[in-house]
FIGU-940800 format. One line per 2 residues: their letters; for each residue x, y, z of N, C-alpha, C, O. Coordinates in Angstrom, 2 decimals, padded with zeros to 5 digits. Layout:
# residues N
a) X Y Z X Y Z X Y Z X Y Z ~ ...
END
This chain:
# residues 73
mq) -010.96 -007.22 -005.51 -010.44 -006.87 -004.18 -009.17 -005.66 -004.41 -008.28 -005.83 -005.24 ~ -009.23 -004.74 -003.76 -008.13 -003.91 -004.23 -007.59 -003.85 -002.53 -008.27 -003.70 -001.51
tl) -006.11 -004.03 -002.71 -005.32 -003.82 -001.13 -004.62 -002.47 -001.20 -004.81 -001.81 -002.23 ~ -004.03 -002.10 -000.49 -003.40 -001.04 000.05 -002.16 -000.88 -000.93 -001.75 000.20 -001.36
kd) -001.69 -001.97 -001.19 -000.18 -002.35 -002.08 -001.06 -001.53 -003.58 -000.40 -000.75 -004.27 ~ -002.30 -001.77 -003.87 -002.62 -001.57 -005.34 -003.46 000.31 -005.42 -003.91 000.97 -006.36
ak) -003.34 000.51 -004.21 -003.97 002.00 -004.19 -002.92 003.16 -005.03 -001.72 002.95 -005.22 ~ -003.46 004.05 -005.35 -002.82 005.09 -006.39 -002.45 006.16 -005.23 -003.19 006.73 -004.43
vg) -001.10 006.24 -005.40 -000.30 007.58 -004.83 -001.36 008.94 -004.67 -001.97 009.25 -005.69 ~ -001.54 009.60 -003.69 -002.44 010.54 -003.48 -003.71 010.63 -003.46 -004.38 011.66 -003.48
st) -004.25 008.96 -003.40 -005.55 008.84 -003.05 -006.02 008.67 -001.35 -005.21 008.76 -000.43 ~ -007.02 008.48 -001.24 -007.55 008.20 000.25 -008.36 007.25 000.31 -009.51 007.51 -000.04
va) -008.10 006.08 000.71 -008.80 004.87 000.94 -009.45 004.56 002.25 -009.17 005.15 003.29 ~ -010.23 003.69 002.16 -010.92 003.35 003.82 -010.58 001.83 004.00 -010.78 001.12 003.02
vv) -010.05 001.19 005.24 -009.85 000.05 005.36 -011.33 -001.08 005.25 -012.38 -000.77 005.81 ~ -011.22 -001.89 004.74 -012.39 -002.83 004.58 -012.25 -004.12 005.54 -013.23 -004.48 006.19
kl) -011.11 -004.76 005.61 -010.80 -006.05 005.87 -009.31 -006.11 006.15 -008.50 -005.85 005.27 ~ -008.94 -006.46 007.42 -007.55 -006.94 007.34 -007.35 -008.58 007.26 -007.93 -009.33 008.06
hg) -006.52 -009.02 006.27 -006.12 -010.38 006.06 -005.00 -010.70 006.95 -004.40 -009.81 007.55 ~ -004.63 -012.15 007.07 -003.69 -012.13 007.66 -004.15 -012.70 009.17 -005.29 -012.56 009.60
eg) -003.18 -013.29 009.83 -003.82 -013.95 010.97 -002.55 -013.72 012.04 -001.43 -013.51 011.57 ~ -002.79 -013.77 013.62 -001.93 -014.15 014.40 -001.30 -012.69 014.97 -001.98 -011.77 015.43
av) 000.24 -012.70 014.81 000.83 -011.54 015.26 000.70 -010.61 014.29 000.52 -009.43 014.57 ~ 000.79 -011.08 012.99 001.32 -010.20 011.80 -000.04 -009.10 011.76 000.08 -007.89 011.57
kr) -001.38 -009.84 011.99 -002.88 -009.06 012.09 -002.75 -008.24 013.55 -003.14 -007.07 013.52 ~ -002.44 -008.57 014.36 -002.54 -007.65 015.54 -001.56 -006.43 015.56 -001.79 -005.35 016.11
ri) -000.28 -006.82 014.77 000.70 -005.52 014.47 000.29 -004.49 013.53 000.65 -003.32 013.61 ~ -000.40 -004.91 012.74 -001.22 -004.02 011.69 -002.04 -003.21 012.64 -001.75 -002.04 012.88
md) -003.41 -004.06 013.37 -004.04 -003.20 014.07 -003.38 -002.47 015.20 -004.05 -001.55 015.69 ~ -002.22 -002.68 015.71 -001.47 -001.75 016.40 -000.91 -000.67 016.29 -000.38 000.03 017.15
mg) -001.05 -000.51 015.04 -000.49 000.91 014.00 -001.80 001.72 013.75 -001.95 002.80 013.18 ~ -002.46 001.11 014.18 -004.24 002.09 013.89 -004.52 001.78 012.53 -005.08 002.71 011.94
lt) -004.29 000.75 011.83 -005.17 000.25 010.46 -006.17 -000.74 010.90 -006.02 -001.94 010.72 ~ -007.46 -000.05 011.64 -008.33 -000.83 011.70 -009.59 -000.50 010.70 -009.56 000.48 009.95
kg) -010.75 -001.45 010.78 -011.54 -001.39 009.76 -012.35 000.16 010.04 -012.67 000.68 011.11 ~ -012.51 000.62 008.68 -013.25 002.07 008.48 -012.01 002.97 008.67 -012.30 004.12 008.35
tq) -011.03 002.88 008.97 -010.00 004.04 009.00 -009.47 004.58 007.33 -009.14 003.86 006.39 ~ -009.52 005.65 007.36 -009.13 006.26 006.15 -007.54 006.53 006.15 -006.88 006.96 007.10
vy) -007.11 006.21 005.00 -005.78 006.16 005.01 -005.37 007.06 003.71 -006.09 007.11 002.72 ~ -004.22 007.71 003.83 -003.77 008.60 002.76 -002.61 008.05 002.05 -001.56 008.20 002.67
ir) -002.49 007.34 000.69 -001.29 007.32 000.13 -000.31 008.26 -000.20 -000.53 008.82 -001.27 ~ 000.76 008.62 000.43 001.62 009.67 000.23 003.09 009.33 -000.92 003.71 010.21 -001.52
kv) 003.30 008.11 -000.98 004.33 007.70 -001.58 004.41 006.30 -001.63 004.02 005.54 -000.75 ~ 005.14 005.85 -003.10 005.70 004.52 -002.89 007.38 004.45 -003.32 007.68 004.78 -004.47
ap) 007.93 004.24 -002.83 009.40 003.61 -003.18 009.54 003.18 -004.66 008.64 002.44 -005.08 ~ 010.41 003.48 -005.40 010.66 002.99 -006.91 010.29 001.66 -007.10 009.61 001.30 -008.06
lg) 010.75 000.84 -006.16 010.76 -000.61 -006.41 009.36 -001.14 -005.64 009.08 -002.34 -005.60 ~ 008.62 -000.22 -005.12 007.28 -001.08 -004.55 007.48 -001.10 -003.02 006.49 -001.35 -002.34
dp) 008.71 -000.86 -002.38 008.93 -001.41 -001.05 009.55 -000.24 -000.50 010.53 000.14 -001.15 ~ 009.25 000.48 000.56 007.93 000.47 001.10 006.84 001.49 000.78 007.16 002.50 000.17
ve) 005.50 001.29 001.16 004.69 002.13 001.03 004.31 003.19 002.26 003.95 002.68 003.32 ~ 004.38 004.65 002.17 004.29 005.43 003.17 002.91 006.04 002.63 002.59 006.42 001.50
vt) 002.22 006.01 003.83 000.88 006.38 004.00 000.75 007.20 005.48 001.54 007.19 006.42 ~ -000.52 007.93 005.34 -000.74 008.87 006.37 -002.00 008.06 007.05 -002.98 007.69 006.40
vr) -001.82 007.82 008.53 -003.21 007.16 009.00 -003.47 007.94 010.52 -002.40 008.02 011.11 ~ -004.41 008.43 011.17 -004.86 008.91 011.99 -003.88 009.90 012.26 -003.30 009.75 013.33
gy) -003.47 011.07 011.41 -002.64 012.07 011.82 -001.11 011.61 012.08 -000.50 012.34 012.85 ~ -000.45 010.59 011.59 000.67 010.14 011.82 001.25 009.12 010.41 000.54 008.32 009.79
el) 002.54 009.39 010.18 003.39 008.95 008.94 003.44 007.79 009.31 003.62 007.52 010.49 ~ 003.27 006.73 008.24 003.51 005.23 008.68 004.07 004.74 007.13 003.59 005.08 006.05
sl) 005.26 003.80 007.38 005.76 002.91 006.17 005.92 001.72 006.42 006.66 001.24 007.28 ~ 004.99 000.99 005.43 004.73 -000.42 005.60 005.48 -001.10 004.43 005.75 -000.63 003.32
rk) 005.74 -002.22 004.90 006.42 -003.47 003.98 005.24 -003.71 002.79 004.07 -003.57 003.14 ~ 005.48 -003.98 001.66 004.67 -004.30 000.73 003.80 -005.68 001.14 002.63 -005.85 000.80
ad) 004.64 -006.73 002.02 004.03 -007.61 002.36 002.75 -007.48 003.18 001.73 -008.15 003.03 ~ 002.93 -006.61 003.97 002.02 -005.78 004.92 000.72 -005.65 004.24 -000.32 -006.31 004.34
ae) 001.13 -004.34 003.33 000.02 -003.71 002.51 -000.76 -004.67 001.91 -001.97 -004.45 001.94 ~ -000.37 -005.68 001.36 -001.15 -006.46 000.74 -002.22 -007.24 001.52 -003.22 -007.71 000.97
li) -001.94 -007.34 003.00 -002.87 -007.86 003.85 -004.14 -006.97 004.13 -005.16 -007.39 004.68 ~ -003.92 -005.42 003.58 -005.11 -004.51 003.85 -005.92 -004.50 002.98 -005.50 -004.13 001.89
ev) -007.25 -004.85 003.06 -008.15 -004.50 001.85 -008.69 -003.16 001.94 -008.99 -002.71 003.05 ~ -008.83 -002.58 001.03 -009.14 -001.18 000.92 -010.23 -000.89 -000.03 -010.48 -001.81 -000.81
q) -011.04 000.33 -000.15 -012.02 000.61 -000.96 -011.77 002.04 -001.26 -012.52 002.66 -002.02
END
């Protein structure tokens, strides 16, 4: 299983599944990260937190803990 946290900078991945529950999962979905969505990995901060991605035409920064909940391929 590959998560958004593990994806390489410059790659485009598709969201397969969202892990987590309740408010956390809802917040991730509200940001536009739903099943089948294409996500481009723009850059990762030197210490790995946050991860900058482009999703649905806008730029988004995600905490490492949130990126680990998003399964991609």
